N, C-alpha and C positions, 0 to 999 in steps of 0.2 A: 659227197653223196647229198643228194636232194631228196628228205622225206616225203613221202605221198600224203596227200590231203584225204581225211576219209570222211569228212563231215562231222567230227566229233566235237568237241567242247574244247575250245582252243585256248582257253585260260581258265584260272581260278584266281579269284580276288585273294591275296597273300597278304596285303598290309592289316593292320589291327584297324586302321580307318574305314578302309572299303568293306571288310566284312561285317563292323558295326554298322556301317550305313545299308549295306544288303538286308541285315536282320531287323533293323530299324522300318526299311522300308514297309518290308513283308508284315510287320506289326501295324505299322499305319495303313496298310492296305487291308488287313483282318479288322482295323476298327472301322474303316468306311463301310466292310460290309456289314458292321454293327448296324452302324447308323441307317444302312438303307433298311436293314431287316425290321429296326424299331419304326420308322420311316411306315413302313407297309403296314405295319401292324397298326399305328396312330391313324391311320386312314380307312381301317377297317378292312385291311388285306388278310388274309390267311395266316396263321402261325405255322409257319415252314421254316420249324428246326431244322430238318432233314438240308433244305436248302443252302441255309446259312451253314450248316456246317461243311456241306460239300464245296460252297465258294473258299471257304477257309482254310480246309485241308489242303484245296488245290493250289492256294495261295504259298503256303508254309510249304509244302513238299516242293515247290518248284524252286523255291529260292535255298532250301537245304540241301537239294539234290545237285545245285552248281556249285555250292559251298563246299561241298564234301565234308569230309573229316567231322569233326565233333557233331554238327548239325544232321547231317546226316545219319550218323551211327544210332543218336538218341532217338532218329525215328524209326529206325531198324528194330532197337530194343522194344520202345513201345508198341509197335506193329505185330509182335508176337502175342501180347497178352489182348484178347480183344475185348477185355471188362474193362480196360482204362481207359479207352478212348469212345467217341462215337464211332457208328461203324466207318462214315466218311474217312475218318481220318487212318482207321486202319487199313482201309483200302487203298488210298493214296500211298500212304508207308510201307505198304507190304512191298512195293517196287524196290525199296531200300535192299530188300534182303539179296537181289543177284541181278536187277537189272536196273541199275541209275546210269543216268546218263553217262556215258563214257569220255575219258579225253580223247584228244585226237593223236594222231600218232606222232608229231613234232616234239610234243611234250614228254613222250616216253623215250623218243629219241634222247632228248635232254637229260633225263634220268640215266639212262645207261651211260651216256659221255661223263654224266659226275660221279656217279658210281664206280666205273670200270674203265672209264678214258675208251671206250669202244661203242660204236652204234650196235643195236641189236643181232644186224644182219653181218656183223663181222665177227661176232660171237657163236652167231646158231646158222645152220645151214639154209634154214627158212625161217622167219619170225611174221605172223601174221599180223597186219598192221590195226586190224579191227580188233577191239577187244573181243572177248568170248563171254566174259562176263565182268560186270563193274558194281562194286557195292560202295561201302561208306571209307575204307581209309585206303582200297586201293581197286586196281581190275587187273584181269586175267587173260594174257594172250596165247596162242596156243605156237610153237615153236618145235624145229625140228633138228636134230644133228646127230649124224653119223645113222641115220634110219631110227634114231629113237625119239619119241613124241614128249615134251614136257611142256607142262604147266607154269607159266612166268606169272609171278603176281608182282606188278609195279606199283609204288607207293605213289598217290598224288601227290605234287610238289607242295610242300608248306604245310601240310597237316599237321605235324607234331608241334611246332615254331606257334600255329596258331589256336592250338587246341584248348589251353586254358582258357585264353580270351572269346575264344567262341561260345563255351560252355557258361561263362560270364554272364554273356550277351544271352543265350538261349534260356538261362535260369528263370527268370520271371516270367517269359512265354510259356514254361513248360508247368511253373507253379498254378500260374492264372486256369489254363486249360486243366490242370486237374484238381485245382481247389484246395493247394496246400499254401504252408506257412514257412517262410524261408528257415526259420528257427529251429524249425521242427525236422526239418529234412538236411540240415548242414552237412550231417556225417556221413550219411548216403549219397549224397553229392560227391562230398569227398571222395568216396569208396568207386563212384563212377569214373570222376577223372583220373583216379591211380590206375584203375584196369585199362582204361582208353589211352591213356601215355604208354603204357606195357604193351597195347597193339601196333602200336605206330613203330615199335623196336622190333626189326623182322630177324633179325640175328636171335634175340631173346624166344620168338615165337618157333624159329626152327629147331633151336635146342629143343624147347619143350615138345615139339612135333616129335623129334626123333626118341627123348625118352618117354613118352605116353604111347608111343606106337609100340615100343619096344615091352614096355610094362605089360600092354595089354594084346601082346601078340598070341596068348593061348586063347583069347574070347573067342568062341564061336560064331562064326558069319560076319566078322566084323574087320576089314581091313583098312591100310593106310597108303597111301601113295608114296614112295620112297623118294626122301630129301637130297638135293645136289649142292652141298654149302659151299663146294669150290667156285660155284656159277651163281652165289647168291651174295648179298649185303646186307647192310641194317635197312636198306629199301627196298631191295631186289629181293624176291625168293623164288628160286627153281627147285619145280618138283616134277616127279612123272605125272605125264596127262593120263588120268582116267576116264573112259568112255563110261557113260553110264545115264540114267535119268533123274533130275533133281528128285528128291523125296516126297514133294508136294505132289508134282505132278505124276508121278509113280501112283500114290496114293488115289489120285482122282481117275486112275487109268481102270483097265479091267483085270486087275489081278486077282487071283483065285482067295480065298479065305487063308489055303494054308499058307499060300505066299505072304499075306498081309499077317500072319501069325508070324512067320519066321522073322519077318524084318524087325516088327515089331518086338517079338523076344530081344532079339540080338541089338536093339536100341536100347532096352531097359535094362540088360544085362553091362552093357556098354557103360552106363551111366551109374549101376548099383554097385559095380567095382570100383570106379574111380572114386566115387563119392563115400565108401565104407571101407574099402580097403586101402587104397593110395592114398585118402584123403586129399588130392589133388583131382582137380576136373575141368574139363569141356565145360565153359559155362557161357557158350552163345549156340542156344539149339532151336536156331532157325533153319527152315528148310534147305536152303541155299548152301548150307553148310555140310549136306548127306547127298551121296549119290546112290543108287539100288542098280547093281547090274548081277545078272544071274544069279539072283538070291543073295547076293552078298550087299550087305552095307557098307560104305567106303565114307571114313570120315575126313573130310580135306583141309580143315583149316582148323586151328589151334591157337588163334591170336589171344582169343578171353580166355583166361586160365584162372581159378580161384585154387587157394589153398584152404584147409581148414585145420587147425592145431587140435590135438585131442579134446580139450575143453571147450573149444568152439564147436566143434562136433558132436560132444556129449549136450550142450545148452540147445543145439537144433532141433536135435533128433530126439531128445527126451519129450517132446512134444508128440511123437507117436507112440509113446506107451500107452495102451489100450486103459490100463487103471485110470488113468487121468481123465477120461469120462465119467467117471462114477465117483473118484475121490477128490471133491473140490478142495480140500485144502493142499494135495498133490497137486491141484492143476493152479493153484495161486501161489505157491511154491515157484513153480516151473516156469510162469508167466513174469514172477519177480526176478527170477535167475535171467529171464531174457530181456528184462527192463521193459516187458511190455505193461506192467504195472507197478507204480511210482508210490513210495510212502506215504504223501501226502493225497492222494487221491482219495476222494469220500466214500464211503461205506456202498452208496448207491450206484456210484460210477464204477467201483470193483466189481459189485454184482453183476451190472449188466456186460462189464466187459469180458467176463467168466462166462457168462451166458452165450455170447456172441463168439468167444473161442472154442467153447465145447461144441455148438453148432457147425463151425468152421471146421474144427478136427474129426468129427463125426464124420464128415463128409470127404474131407482131402485126404484123409488119413485111412477110408475106404481099403484103397487099393493092398496098402500094407498089412491090411489086419486079414486078408483073404488070400487063399493059396492062389488063387488065379483071380483075377480081374477082365470083365469085357469090356475094354474101352471104346465096343462099336455101339454101346448102349447110348443113344443121343443123350438120352434122360439126365446122365451123370455130368456129361460138360454143360447142358443148358442148366443145370442146379448149380454147379460153380458160378458161372456167371450170374444167376440170379441172387444167391450169396453176396457176391460182390458188390452188386449194386444195393443191395438190402443194407450193407452194411457202410459203403460208402455214404447214403441218407440218414444213417442214424446218428440221431442229435445227438446222443451220449458220446458216442465216439468224435465225431465233431466236435464236440465241447473239450474235452480231454488235449488240453494243451502238453506242449513239450516235446520232446525226442522220444518215440517210443519205438522200442525194438533197438535192435543191434547191427550197426551194417554188415558186419560179419554174415549176416542171413539175407543179405539183398541178394546175392547171385545164388544161392542156394534155390531162393523161392522161385527166381527167375528160371532156374535150372528145370525145377519140377512143374510151372505151369508150363514151361515150353515143351518137356516130356508129355505131358497127359494131352496137352494140342496135338502133339505131332501123333501120339499113337491114337488119339481120338478120329485124327483126319484118315489115319490109315485102318481104322477099325478094326485093330488089332485084337485079339485074345490071348493076354500073356500072362505066365507063372509066376507071380511076384513072392510067393511064401517063401521065407527064409532068406528073402534078399533085405531085409531093414537094417539092422546094427549088427 
C-alpha cells in the first residue's frame, strides 16, 4: 500500500549531531539578531526590544517545532506562564499547545509498522492521514472501526532517544533567556527531565489515564475518554474520540457567566481532589489538554503526572496557612523547611526574602483564603504578573546564590499558575472555600 502525502513534515532530525547542529544554528541566528539590534542602536536607531524579541522568538520556535520532543515541550511549558518570557515568545510558543507542525503520513505508517506490524488502515476501517492536532511528543489522528470513532496519538520518531541530549543543548539557551545560573537550577532540570521521559512512555500514560479517570469518576462535570489498551503500545495510544471545543477557544467565545462558572468549578474541583486527596495529579494544565462539550469538561491527556508523598505535600501547602502572613517566626521556619532560606543567608537578605514571600503569599494564596474567588477580575492576574516582574528584578533575590526551593514544588507551582491562568481566561467565579488541605 502506498501512503498518501499530506504535505506534513517528512522527517525529524534524529541523530545527536543533527539535532545539536539545528539548535546551534538557531542560537547563531539569535546571536545575529542581537548584533543587528545593537548595530541599529549604535547608529541612532530606536531601541526596539519588541522587534528583537519577535525575531528571536520566531527563530527559536521554528527550530523547536521541527525537532519536536524536548525542545518543543519546553516551549509548551514556558508558554503557560506569561510572566516568564517576553510576550513575543509567549505568542510563538503557545502554538506548541496543540498546533505544532504535523509529521507526514508516511512517518505515521512507519511507526505503526514498527509497533504493530500493520499499517493504520489495516487496523482501522478509516484513518485520517492528516493529524487533527500536533503537540510536542506526538500527534493525534482520527480513526473509525465498526462505526466507533477513536483518537490515535502517535509518538514522534526518536523522541525518547534524543530527549536527554536535547535538554542538555537547550539548557544554556533557556538559562540565558531566563537569566538563571546552571548550578542553582540543576535539581529542577533533573525533575523536568524525569517527567519528560515519563511522557514518552505511552503505556505508562495509559495506565495513569485509566487509574486517575476511575479515581475521579464521581467528580461533577468532569469526564475522560475511554482508553483502549489492546490497540495501544509504548508509542501509540488509542482512546475514544471526543468532539468538543478546546478550552481556550471556548473561553474566548460567547458562553454565559453561568456556563463559565460551571466549567471553572469543574476545573478547580478536579485539581483540588487530585492534589489534596489523591496526592497524584495531572501536571500539564495547558488548554490543549481540555475540551468543553455540553457543559462538561473533558480531560484528554495524562502524559505529565506528578506524585507527592505526605511530607512533600505538607511542606508545599504549609505555605498557605493564613497565620504565616502575621507570624514572622512561623514564616521563616516554613521557608527554611522548603529550602527557600539557607542557614548562611545574611540577616538583611533573610528579611528581604521574607518580605517578598509575604507579599507573594498574600496575593497567590488569596483564592484559598476566600469562600469564593472571582477569577474574572483582571486585576488579580495583572497583580500576579507585576509581582513576578518585581521579584525577578529584585537585586537581593538575584544575589542569593545556591539552589532555592525544592524540585518537588516545581510542578505544584506549574499546576496552580496554569490553573489560575485558565480560570482567568474563563472569567469564572469559583467556590474555593474548604478546598485547601
